[in-house]
Short mmCIF file of the C-alpha atoms (twelve columns), coordinates in Angstrom:
data_MODEL
# 
_entry.id   MODEL 
# 
loop_
_atom_site.group_PDB 
_atom_site.id 
_atom_site.type_symbol 
_atom_site.label_atom_id 
_atom_site.label_alt_id 
_atom_site.label_comp_id 
_atom_site.label_asym_id 
_atom_site.label_seq_id 
_atom_site.Cartn_x 
_atom_site.Cartn_y 
_atom_site.Cartn_z 
_atom_site.pdbx_PDB_model_num 
ATOM 1   C CA . MET A 1   18.966  8.437   -9.891  1 
ATOM 2   C CA . GLN A 2   21.077  6.244   -12.161 1 
ATOM 3   C CA . LEU A 3   20.400  3.198   -14.299 1 
ATOM 4   C CA . THR A 4   23.393  1.006   -13.449 1 
ATOM 5   C CA . GLU A 5   24.770  -2.410  -14.498 1 
ATOM 6   C CA . LEU A 6   25.358  -4.638  -11.468 1 
ATOM 7   C CA . PRO A 7   26.624  -8.229  -11.329 1 
ATOM 8   C CA . ASP A 8   23.847  -10.851 -11.651 1 
ATOM 9   C CA . PRO A 9   22.765  -11.949 -8.157  1 
ATOM 10  C CA . THR A 10  23.512  -15.448 -6.929  1 
ATOM 11  C CA . PRO A 11  20.688  -16.976 -4.891  1 
ATOM 12  C CA . GLY A 12  21.440  -18.513 -1.507  1 
ATOM 13  C CA . THR A 13  20.245  -21.983 -0.515  1 
ATOM 14  C CA . ASP A 14  16.911  -20.621 0.713   1 
ATOM 15  C CA . GLU A 15  16.387  -17.984 -2.006  1 
ATOM 16  C CA . LEU A 16  14.489  -17.626 -5.223  1 
ATOM 17  C CA . LEU A 17  16.127  -16.168 -8.300  1 
ATOM 18  C CA . VAL A 18  13.474  -13.939 -9.902  1 
ATOM 19  C CA . GLU A 19  13.213  -12.167 -13.237 1 
ATOM 20  C CA . GLY A 20  11.800  -8.715  -12.588 1 
ATOM 21  C CA . ILE A 21  8.602   -7.860  -14.481 1 
ATOM 22  C CA . ALA A 22  7.719   -4.462  -13.077 1 
ATOM 23  C CA . VAL A 23  8.254   -2.177  -10.099 1 
ATOM 24  C CA . GLY A 24  5.784   0.411   -8.860  1 
ATOM 25  C CA . VAL A 25  6.696   4.049   -8.108  1 
ATOM 26  C CA . CYS A 26  5.091   5.738   -5.111  1 
ATOM 27  C CA . GLY A 27  5.580   8.749   -2.888  1 
ATOM 28  C CA . THR A 28  8.166   6.953   -0.731  1 
ATOM 29  C CA . ASP A 29  10.352  6.351   -3.797  1 
ATOM 30  C CA . LYS A 30  10.172  10.057  -4.660  1 
ATOM 31  C CA . GLU A 31  11.126  10.997  -1.083  1 
ATOM 32  C CA . ILE A 32  14.161  8.709   -1.346  1 
ATOM 33  C CA . VAL A 33  15.197  10.268  -4.653  1 
ATOM 34  C CA . ARG A 34  14.952  13.730  -3.070  1 
ATOM 35  C CA . ALA A 35  17.113  12.489  -0.197  1 
ATOM 36  C CA . ASP A 36  14.314  13.212  2.281   1 
ATOM 37  C CA . TYR A 37  14.061  9.608   3.416   1 
ATOM 38  C CA . GLY A 38  15.736  6.200   3.011   1 
ATOM 39  C CA . TRP A 39  18.952  4.495   4.058   1 
ATOM 40  C CA . ALA A 40  21.554  2.746   1.888   1 
ATOM 41  C CA . PRO A 41  22.846  -0.694  2.984   1 
ATOM 42  C CA . PRO A 42  25.584  -0.459  5.671   1 
ATOM 43  C CA . GLY A 43  28.947  0.505   4.180   1 
ATOM 44  C CA . ARG A 44  27.326  1.654   0.925   1 
ATOM 45  C CA . ASP A 45  26.316  5.072   -0.405  1 
ATOM 46  C CA . ARG A 46  23.742  3.853   -2.943  1 
ATOM 47  C CA . LEU A 47  20.461  1.991   -2.664  1 
ATOM 48  C CA . VAL A 48  18.672  -0.062  -5.340  1 
ATOM 49  C CA . LEU A 49  15.091  1.302   -5.350  1 
ATOM 50  C CA . GLY A 50  11.886  -0.614  -5.639  1 
ATOM 51  C CA . HIS A 51  9.597   -1.959  -2.874  1 
ATOM 52  C CA . GLU A 52  6.483   -2.549  -5.038  1 
ATOM 53  C CA . SER A 53  7.665   -5.656  -6.836  1 
ATOM 54  C CA . LEU A 54  6.480   -8.183  -9.350  1 
ATOM 55  C CA . GLY A 55  8.585   -10.974 -10.887 1 
ATOM 56  C CA . ARG A 56  8.671   -14.493 -12.265 1 
ATOM 57  C CA . VAL A 57  10.681  -17.255 -10.620 1 
ATOM 58  C CA . ARG A 58  13.669  -18.421 -12.684 1 
ATOM 59  C CA . SER A 59  14.943  -20.941 -10.109 1 
ATOM 60  C CA . ALA A 60  13.741  -22.197 -6.720  1 
ATOM 61  C CA . PRO A 61  15.136  -24.511 -4.051  1 
ATOM 62  C CA . GLY A 62  13.670  -27.983 -4.003  1 
ATOM 63  C CA . GLY A 63  10.796  -28.416 -1.535  1 
ATOM 64  C CA . SER A 64  10.296  -24.650 -1.205  1 
ATOM 65  C CA . GLY A 65  6.769   -24.669 -2.663  1 
ATOM 66  C CA . PHE A 66  7.889   -22.456 -5.557  1 
ATOM 67  C CA . SER A 67  8.693   -23.482 -9.132  1 
ATOM 68  C CA . ALA A 68  10.187  -21.803 -12.190 1 
ATOM 69  C CA . GLY A 69  7.529   -19.669 -13.853 1 
ATOM 70  C CA . ASP A 70  5.621   -18.786 -10.692 1 
ATOM 71  C CA . LEU A 71  4.450   -15.186 -10.434 1 
ATOM 72  C CA . VAL A 72  5.746   -13.715 -7.131  1 
ATOM 73  C CA . VAL A 73  6.222   -10.553 -5.144  1 
ATOM 74  C CA . GLY A 74  8.794   -9.944  -2.447  1 
ATOM 75  C CA . VAL A 75  7.791   -8.748  1.013   1 
ATOM 76  C CA . VAL A 76  9.221   -5.352  1.887   1 
ATOM 77  C CA . ARG A 77  10.029  -5.447  5.594   1 
ATOM 78  C CA . ARG A 78  12.291  -7.780  7.538   1 
ATOM 79  C CA . PRO A 79  12.162  -8.194  11.350  1 
ATOM 80  C CA . ASP A 80  14.823  -6.640  13.531  1 
ATOM 81  C CA . PRO A 81  17.628  -8.954  14.609  1 
ATOM 82  C CA . VAL A 82  17.089  -8.569  18.362  1 
ATOM 83  C CA . PRO A 83  14.096  -9.265  17.919  1 
ATOM 84  C CA . CYS A 84  11.446  -7.212  19.671  1 
ATOM 85  C CA . GLY A 85  8.386   -9.033  20.881  1 
ATOM 86  C CA . ALA A 86  6.301   -8.115  17.829  1 
ATOM 87  C CA . CYS A 87  8.976   -9.171  15.338  1 
ATOM 88  C CA . ALA A 88  9.542   -12.469 17.144  1 
ATOM 89  C CA . ARG A 89  5.892   -13.277 16.576  1 
ATOM 90  C CA . GLY A 90  5.782   -12.421 12.902  1 
ATOM 91  C CA . GLU A 91  4.210   -8.988  13.443  1 
ATOM 92  C CA . PHE A 92  7.223   -7.144  12.040  1 
ATOM 93  C CA . ASP A 93  5.011   -4.417  10.552  1 
ATOM 94  C CA . SER A 94  4.565   -3.311  14.194  1 
ATOM 95  C CA . CYS A 95  8.267   -3.396  15.187  1 
ATOM 96  C CA . ARG A 96  8.734   -1.762  18.571  1 
ATOM 97  C CA . ASN A 97  12.410  -0.765  18.441  1 
ATOM 98  C CA . GLY A 98  12.779  0.485   14.848  1 
ATOM 99  C CA . ARG A 99  15.607  -1.855  13.968  1 
ATOM 100 C CA . TYR A 100 13.677  -3.496  11.097  1 
ATOM 101 C CA . THR A 101 15.031  -3.267  7.563   1 
ATOM 102 C CA . GLU A 102 13.098  -2.767  4.292   1 
ATOM 103 C CA . ARG A 103 13.859  -3.723  0.710   1 
ATOM 104 C CA . GLY A 104 14.335  -0.599  -1.380  1 
ATOM 105 C CA . ILE A 105 13.824  1.734   1.577   1 
ATOM 106 C CA . LYS A 106 15.926  0.984   4.641   1 
ATOM 107 C CA . GLU A 107 19.312  -0.709  4.500   1 
ATOM 108 C CA . LEU A 108 18.389  -3.402  1.942   1 
ATOM 109 C CA . ASP A 109 18.463  -3.153  -1.799  1 
ATOM 110 C CA . GLY A 110 15.071  -3.168  -3.499  1 
ATOM 111 C CA . TYR A 111 13.428  -5.070  -6.324  1 
ATOM 112 C CA . GLY A 112 14.100  -2.482  -9.077  1 
ATOM 113 C CA . ALA A 113 16.282  -4.848  -11.098 1 
ATOM 114 C CA . GLU A 114 16.004  -7.221  -14.061 1 
ATOM 115 C CA . LEU A 115 17.126  -10.060 -11.746 1 
ATOM 116 C CA . TRP A 116 16.670  -10.191 -7.979  1 
ATOM 117 C CA . CYS A 117 16.762  -12.706 -5.179  1 
ATOM 118 C CA . VAL A 118 14.381  -13.123 -2.268  1 
ATOM 119 C CA . GLU A 119 14.159  -15.541 0.635   1 
ATOM 120 C CA . THR A 120 11.475  -18.163 0.157   1 
ATOM 121 C CA . ASP A 121 9.985   -17.170 3.523   1 
ATOM 122 C CA . TYR A 122 9.497   -13.556 2.213   1 
ATOM 123 C CA . ALA A 123 8.029   -14.373 -1.206  1 
ATOM 124 C CA . VAL A 124 4.345   -14.598 -1.923  1 
ATOM 125 C CA . LYS A 125 2.870   -16.420 -4.928  1 
ATOM 126 C CA . LEU A 126 0.220   -14.668 -7.052  1 
ATOM 127 C CA . ASP A 127 -2.570  -15.937 -9.273  1 
ATOM 128 C CA . PRO A 128 -1.069  -16.356 -12.806 1 
ATOM 129 C CA . ARG A 129 -3.821  -14.071 -14.159 1 
ATOM 130 C CA . LEU A 130 -2.229  -11.108 -12.359 1 
ATOM 131 C CA . ALA A 131 0.818   -10.808 -14.632 1 
ATOM 132 C CA . ASP A 132 -0.439  -7.371  -15.747 1 
ATOM 133 C CA . ALA A 133 -1.479  -6.007  -12.344 1 
ATOM 134 C CA . GLY A 134 0.344   -8.010  -9.636  1 
ATOM 135 C CA . VAL A 135 2.641   -5.061  -9.053  1 
ATOM 136 C CA . LEU A 136 -0.287  -3.656  -7.060  1 
ATOM 137 C CA . MET A 137 0.337   -6.291  -4.387  1 
ATOM 138 C CA . GLU A 138 2.369   -4.195  -1.974  1 
ATOM 139 C CA . PRO A 139 -0.065  -1.261  -1.755  1 
ATOM 140 C CA . THR A 140 -2.918  -3.798  -1.464  1 
ATOM 141 C CA . SER A 141 -1.172  -5.401  1.484   1 
ATOM 142 C CA . VAL A 142 -1.075  -2.013  3.218   1 
ATOM 143 C CA . VAL A 143 -4.869  -1.567  2.943   1 
ATOM 144 C CA . ALA A 144 -5.450  -5.257  3.757   1 
ATOM 145 C CA . LYS A 145 -3.722  -4.564  7.063   1 
ATOM 146 C CA . ALA A 146 -5.751  -1.374  7.492   1 
ATOM 147 C CA . TRP A 147 -9.054  -3.276  7.081   1 
ATOM 148 C CA . GLU A 148 -7.834  -5.960  9.480   1 
ATOM 149 C CA . GLN A 149 -7.049  -3.275  12.077  1 
ATOM 150 C CA . VAL A 150 -10.526 -1.768  11.601  1 
ATOM 151 C CA . ARG A 151 -12.176 -5.169  12.133  1 
ATOM 152 C CA . ARG A 152 -10.084 -5.977  15.188  1 
ATOM 153 C CA . VAL A 153 -10.884 -2.588  16.769  1 
ATOM 154 C CA . GLY A 154 -14.581 -2.826  15.907  1 
ATOM 155 C CA . GLU A 155 -14.934 -6.323  17.310  1 
ATOM 156 C CA . ARG A 156 -14.168 -5.080  20.791  1 
ATOM 157 C CA . ALA A 157 -17.975 -4.950  20.962  1 
ATOM 158 C CA . TRP A 158 -20.863 -5.897  18.678  1 
ATOM 159 C CA . TYR A 159 -19.827 -4.735  15.201  1 
ATOM 160 C CA . GLU A 160 -21.726 -4.683  11.954  1 
ATOM 161 C CA . PRO A 161 -20.547 -1.739  9.781   1 
ATOM 162 C CA . LYS A 162 -22.629 -0.744  6.791   1 
ATOM 163 C CA . ARG A 163 -21.006 2.313   5.226   1 
ATOM 164 C CA . ALA A 164 -17.381 3.218   4.585   1 
ATOM 165 C CA . LEU A 165 -15.763 6.475   3.452   1 
ATOM 166 C CA . VAL A 166 -12.325 6.397   1.790   1 
ATOM 167 C CA . THR A 167 -10.589 9.757   1.592   1 
ATOM 168 C CA . GLY A 168 -8.218  9.964   -1.374  1 
ATOM 169 C CA . ALA A 169 -8.525  8.228   -4.732  1 
ATOM 170 C CA . GLY A 170 -4.873  7.349   -5.248  1 
ATOM 171 C CA . PRO A 171 -3.731  3.681   -5.395  1 
ATOM 172 C CA . ILE A 172 -4.090  3.212   -1.610  1 
ATOM 173 C CA . GLY A 173 -7.562  4.779   -1.511  1 
ATOM 174 C CA . LEU A 174 -8.833  2.892   -4.567  1 
ATOM 175 C CA . LEU A 175 -7.493  -0.456  -3.395  1 
ATOM 176 C CA . GLY A 176 -8.921  0.261   0.062   1 
ATOM 177 C CA . ALA A 177 -12.263 0.947   -1.565  1 
ATOM 178 C CA . MET A 178 -11.983 -2.301  -3.533  1 
ATOM 179 C CA . ILE A 179 -11.563 -4.317  -0.355  1 
ATOM 180 C CA . GLY A 180 -14.496 -2.449  1.229   1 
ATOM 181 C CA . VAL A 181 -16.712 -3.354  -1.734  1 
ATOM 182 C CA . GLN A 182 -15.532 -6.972  -1.501  1 
ATOM 183 C CA . GLN A 183 -16.775 -6.991  2.078   1 
ATOM 184 C CA . GLY A 184 -20.250 -5.886  0.929   1 
ATOM 185 C CA . LEU A 185 -20.055 -2.381  2.388   1 
ATOM 186 C CA . ASP A 186 -21.658 0.741   0.913   1 
ATOM 187 C CA . VAL A 187 -18.370 2.443   -0.115  1 
ATOM 188 C CA . HIS A 188 -17.919 6.158   -0.813  1 
ATOM 189 C CA . VAL A 189 -14.668 7.751   -2.067  1 
ATOM 190 C CA . LEU A 190 -13.799 11.422  -1.603  1 
ATOM 191 C CA . ASP A 191 -11.167 13.164  -3.766  1 
ATOM 192 C CA . ARG A 192 -10.800 16.719  -5.026  1 
ATOM 193 C CA . VAL A 193 -10.519 15.936  -8.767  1 
ATOM 194 C CA . THR A 194 -13.666 16.120  -10.897 1 
ATOM 195 C CA . ASP A 195 -12.581 14.308  -14.039 1 
ATOM 196 C CA . GLY A 196 -9.925  11.886  -15.303 1 
ATOM 197 C CA . PRO A 197 -9.645  8.191   -14.397 1 
ATOM 198 C CA . LYS A 198 -10.396 8.421   -10.692 1 
ATOM 199 C CA . PRO A 199 -14.172 9.037   -10.787 1 
ATOM 200 C CA . ARG A 200 -14.530 6.400   -13.484 1 
ATOM 201 C CA . LEU A 201 -12.550 3.815   -11.502 1 
ATOM 202 C CA . VAL A 202 -14.705 4.424   -8.405  1 
ATOM 203 C CA . GLU A 203 -17.938 4.064   -10.451 1 
ATOM 204 C CA . GLN A 204 -16.664 0.833   -12.146 1 
ATOM 205 C CA . LEU A 205 -15.924 -0.527  -8.682  1 
ATOM 206 C CA . GLY A 206 -19.579 -0.042  -7.664  1 
ATOM 207 C CA . ALA A 207 -18.730 2.672   -5.138  1 
ATOM 208 C CA . THR A 208 -19.866 6.348   -5.059  1 
ATOM 209 C CA . TYR A 209 -17.515 9.194   -5.905  1 
ATOM 210 C CA . HIS A 210 -17.540 12.577  -4.155  1 
ATOM 211 C CA . HIS A 211 -15.543 15.740  -4.698  1 
ATOM 212 C CA . GLU A 212 -17.383 18.233  -2.469  1 
ATOM 213 C CA . ASP A 213 -16.325 19.689  0.849   1 
ATOM 214 C CA . ALA A 214 -15.100 16.992  3.235   1 
ATOM 215 C CA . ASP A 215 -17.189 18.018  6.218   1 
ATOM 216 C CA . GLU A 216 -20.296 18.197  4.005   1 
ATOM 217 C CA . VAL A 217 -19.715 14.707  2.554   1 
ATOM 218 C CA . ALA A 218 -18.682 12.991  5.791   1 
ATOM 219 C CA . GLY A 219 -21.410 14.775  7.785   1 
ATOM 220 C CA . LYS A 220 -24.081 13.570  5.350   1 
ATOM 221 C CA . LEU A 221 -22.775 9.974   5.210   1 
ATOM 222 C CA . GLU A 222 -21.868 9.456   8.890   1 
ATOM 223 C CA . PRO A 223 -19.680 6.484   7.922   1 
ATOM 224 C CA . ASP A 224 -19.074 3.567   10.249  1 
ATOM 225 C CA . VAL A 225 -15.512 3.218   8.883   1 
ATOM 226 C CA . VAL A 226 -13.136 5.759   7.376   1 
ATOM 227 C CA . ILE A 227 -9.945  4.757   5.589   1 
ATOM 228 C CA . GLU A 228 -7.963  8.018   5.398   1 
ATOM 229 C CA . ALA A 229 -5.423  7.798   2.581   1 
ATOM 230 C CA . THR A 230 -4.305  11.393  2.026   1 
ATOM 231 C CA . GLY A 231 -2.551  12.589  5.171   1 
ATOM 232 C CA . ALA A 232 -4.185  16.014  4.621   1 
ATOM 233 C CA . GLY A 233 -4.798  17.489  8.079   1 
ATOM 234 C CA . GLY A 234 -8.179  18.988  7.261   1 
ATOM 235 C CA . LEU A 235 -9.498  15.710  5.864   1 
ATOM 236 C CA . VAL A 236 -8.181  13.778  8.881   1 
ATOM 237 C CA . PHE A 237 -10.166 15.910  11.305  1 
ATOM 238 C CA . SER A 238 -13.232 16.029  9.098   1 
ATOM 239 C CA . ALA A 239 -13.237 12.220  9.183   1 
ATOM 240 C CA . ILE A 240 -12.811 12.081  12.938  1 
ATOM 241 C CA . ARG A 241 -15.597 14.621  13.518  1 
ATOM 242 C CA . ASN A 242 -18.188 12.989  11.326  1 
ATOM 243 C CA . THR A 243 -18.277 9.226   11.897  1 
ATOM 244 C CA . ALA A 244 -21.344 7.367   13.100  1 
ATOM 245 C CA . SER A 245 -21.376 6.354   16.759  1 
ATOM 246 C CA . PHE A 246 -18.750 3.640   17.406  1 
ATOM 247 C CA . GLY A 247 -16.942 4.785   14.267  1 
ATOM 248 C CA . VAL A 248 -13.440 3.649   13.391  1 
ATOM 249 C CA . VAL A 249 -11.024 5.941   11.533  1 
ATOM 250 C CA . CYS A 250 -7.902  4.265   10.181  1 
ATOM 251 C CA . LEU A 251 -5.143  6.640   9.131   1 
ATOM 252 C CA . THR A 252 -2.859  5.344   6.366   1 
ATOM 253 C CA . GLY A 253 -1.643  8.665   4.909   1 
ATOM 254 C CA . VAL A 254 1.422   10.393  6.390   1 
ATOM 255 C CA . SER A 255 0.864   14.104  7.087   1 
ATOM 256 C CA . PRO A 256 3.596   16.658  6.361   1 
ATOM 257 C CA . SER A 257 4.906   18.353  9.480   1 
ATOM 258 C CA . GLY A 258 4.899   22.075  10.117  1 
ATOM 259 C CA . ARG A 259 1.465   22.889  8.723   1 
ATOM 260 C CA . LYS A 260 -1.026  24.262  11.238  1 
ATOM 261 C CA . ILE A 261 -4.806  24.001  11.093  1 
ATOM 262 C CA . PRO A 262 -7.334  25.207  13.704  1 
ATOM 263 C CA . VAL A 263 -8.947  22.330  15.591  1 
ATOM 264 C CA . ASP A 264 -11.547 22.397  18.359  1 
ATOM 265 C CA . ALA A 265 -9.758  19.762  20.391  1 
ATOM 266 C CA . GLY A 266 -12.370 19.774  23.137  1 
ATOM 267 C CA . SER A 267 -15.172 19.003  20.700  1 
ATOM 268 C CA . VAL A 268 -13.163 16.249  19.047  1 
ATOM 269 C CA . ASN A 269 -12.318 14.667  22.360  1 
ATOM 270 C CA . ARG A 270 -15.973 14.859  23.493  1 
ATOM 271 C CA . GLU A 271 -17.245 13.100  20.392  1 
ATOM 272 C CA . ILE A 272 -14.578 10.333  20.506  1 
ATOM 273 C CA . VAL A 273 -15.318 9.595   24.151  1 
ATOM 274 C CA . LEU A 274 -19.122 9.848   24.155  1 
ATOM 275 C CA . GLU A 275 -19.475 7.817   20.923  1 
ATOM 276 C CA . ASN A 276 -16.808 5.172   21.674  1 
ATOM 277 C CA . ASP A 277 -14.992 6.206   18.502  1 
ATOM 278 C CA . VAL A 278 -11.486 5.074   17.648  1 
ATOM 279 C CA . VAL A 279 -8.699  6.604   15.601  1 
ATOM 280 C CA . VAL A 280 -5.874  4.201   14.695  1 
ATOM 281 C CA . GLY A 281 -2.767  4.545   12.594  1 
ATOM 282 C CA . SER A 282 -1.628  1.747   10.279  1 
ATOM 283 C CA . VAL A 283 1.504   1.298   8.162   1 
ATOM 284 C CA . ASN A 284 3.325   -1.452  6.318   1 
ATOM 285 C CA . ALA A 285 2.277   -5.132  6.291   1 
ATOM 286 C CA . ASN A 286 3.402   -8.557  7.407   1 
ATOM 287 C CA . LEU A 287 3.148   -11.902 5.648   1 
ATOM 288 C CA . ARG A 288 -0.460  -12.431 6.720   1 
ATOM 289 C CA . HIS A 289 -1.469  -9.169  5.061   1 
ATOM 290 C CA . TYR A 290 0.378   -10.058 1.850   1 
ATOM 291 C CA . ARG A 291 -1.609  -13.279 1.682   1 
ATOM 292 C CA . GLN A 292 -4.833  -11.369 2.316   1 
ATOM 293 C CA . ALA A 293 -3.854  -8.991  -0.458  1 
ATOM 294 C CA . ALA A 294 -3.141  -11.850 -2.855  1 
ATOM 295 C CA . ASP A 295 -6.680  -13.199 -2.196  1 
ATOM 296 C CA . ALA A 296 -8.195  -9.723  -2.693  1 
ATOM 297 C CA . LEU A 297 -6.409  -9.212  -6.004  1 
ATOM 298 C CA . ALA A 298 -7.372  -12.694 -7.228  1 
ATOM 299 C CA . ALA A 299 -11.033 -11.907 -6.481  1 
ATOM 300 C CA . ALA A 300 -10.932 -8.514  -8.218  1 
ATOM 301 C CA . ASP A 301 -11.900 -7.660  -11.814 1 
ATOM 302 C CA . PRO A 302 -8.610  -7.952  -13.762 1 
ATOM 303 C CA . ASP A 303 -9.658  -5.182  -16.161 1 
ATOM 304 C CA . TRP A 304 -10.402 -2.857  -13.261 1 
ATOM 305 C CA . LEU A 305 -6.976  -3.588  -11.719 1 
ATOM 306 C CA . ARG A 306 -5.233  -2.903  -15.041 1 
ATOM 307 C CA . GLY A 307 -7.095  0.410   -15.170 1 
ATOM 308 C CA . LEU A 308 -5.363  1.564   -11.972 1 
ATOM 309 C CA . ILE A 309 -2.044  1.398   -13.782 1 
ATOM 310 C CA . THR A 310 -2.361  4.546   -15.849 1 
ATOM 311 C CA . ARG A 311 1.236   4.649   -17.060 1 
ATOM 312 C CA . ARG A 312 3.819   1.926   -17.838 1 
ATOM 313 C CA . VAL A 313 7.314   3.293   -18.410 1 
ATOM 314 C CA . PRO A 314 10.092  1.221   -19.986 1 
ATOM 315 C CA . LEU A 315 13.217  0.764   -17.944 1 
ATOM 316 C CA . GLU A 316 15.387  2.958   -20.200 1 
ATOM 317 C CA . SER A 317 12.945  5.859   -19.598 1 
ATOM 318 C CA . TYR A 318 12.766  5.304   -15.842 1 
ATOM 319 C CA . GLN A 319 13.062  9.018   -15.006 1 
ATOM 320 C CA . ASP A 320 9.723   9.676   -16.661 1 
ATOM 321 C CA . ALA A 321 8.052   7.576   -13.948 1 
ATOM 322 C CA . PHE A 322 9.099   10.147  -11.341 1 
ATOM 323 C CA . GLU A 323 7.537   13.071  -13.149 1 
ATOM 324 C CA . ALA A 324 3.927   13.442  -12.037 1 
ATOM 325 C CA . ARG A 325 1.121   13.944  -14.544 1 
ATOM 326 C CA . SER A 326 -2.346  15.157  -13.753 1 
ATOM 327 C CA . ASP A 327 -4.043  11.924  -14.779 1 
ATOM 328 C CA . ASP A 328 -1.652  9.566   -12.973 1 
ATOM 329 C CA . VAL A 329 -3.053  6.967   -10.607 1 
ATOM 330 C CA . LYS A 330 -0.342  4.304   -10.491 1 
ATOM 331 C CA . VAL A 331 2.854   4.486   -12.512 1 
ATOM 332 C CA . VAL A 332 5.072   1.436   -12.970 1 
ATOM 333 C CA . ILE A 333 8.441   0.769   -14.569 1 
ATOM 334 C CA . GLY A 334 8.678   -2.278  -16.796 1 
ATOM 335 C CA . LEU A 335 11.764  -4.386  -16.108 1 
ATOM 336 C CA . ASP A 336 11.250  -7.067  -18.768 1 
ATOM 337 C CA . GLY A 337 11.078  -4.959  -21.892 1 
ATOM 338 C CA . SER A 338 7.270   -4.702  -21.884 1 
ATOM 339 C CA . ARG A 339 5.506   -1.350  -22.235 1 
# 
C-alpha cells in the first residue's frame, strides 16, 4: 500500500466531481492488499482502493438531479460491455459472463481519494443526516439485495416469515439484522464473541444475541430465514439443517477453499426436498438495491449506525485501518481530515 499524490480528476460531461469524506475497509480490501484478489486497470500495475464510499458533491452537470453539497455514494459494479442479458436489463450484480468491472476491485480505480468522479447514473443520493454513517451504504446494499432474494424465493408460494437468524455479527450481519428488524421479524444474531460492541449493538437493535453452539441455537429457533454472513462451513450447514419448513437460507459470506468438514449429504438433501427449503447465494448489488439501502439507512437510528463504526482512522494513518483489533466492527478511513 502507498499513499500517493495523483492529479486532480476532471469530470466528464455526465459525471459528478465529489469530495471524499470516508472510505470503508473490509475483507475484500485486505485480500487485494495481500495480492490474493483484485485487478488493476488495463495497462496499469496499481489500483486505487476503496469500494465503500461516501462523499459530498463539489460540482454536478445541469439537469442531473444532483447539486453541490449533496451527500452521495458511488455504485461499485459496472455492467459488462457486451452486455449479457442480465447486465442489459440493469441486473449487473448477476452478470453472466464475468466481464463486469468494479470500482476499487476489478479494473477500475476506487473511491479512496480526496477527490473522485462518478457517472451520474451510478451515484446515489443519501439523507443529509447520514454524513457520519453513510459510508455503510455499500454493505447495506449487499444485505438489501439478500433480503430481496429471500422475499422473491419465499413468494413462490404463500409466505409469511416470523423469525430470522443472522449468523455473524460483523457489518454485513448487523446491517442484515437491522433490515430484518425493520421488516418486523423476530431477529436473532449468532456470533462467537461474548463481550465487546457486538452483543450491545444487537441488543440496541431490538434483536437477540446468541454465542452458543450453532446447531443448538438454530435447532431451538427453527428460523424461517437465515442470512449467513460468515462463510464458515460448519455454520453454513448448521443453518441449512435447522430451518423451519419452507425455510430460506441466503449465503452472503464467502467460504475459504481447501477446508474439509464432515457432512451427511443424504440427510441435508432429504430435509431440503421434503421441506421445500431453499439455499441461495447472493453477492454485490445493483442500483435498485442501493436505493433500498438508502431508504433502510434513512429509517435507522443514526446513533446505532454510528456505533457500528468502531474506528475512524485519518488518511495519513491509513495502514492502521488494515490492522485488525479484537473490538473492531467497521473501520473507516477519513478522507476529509475528520477523525
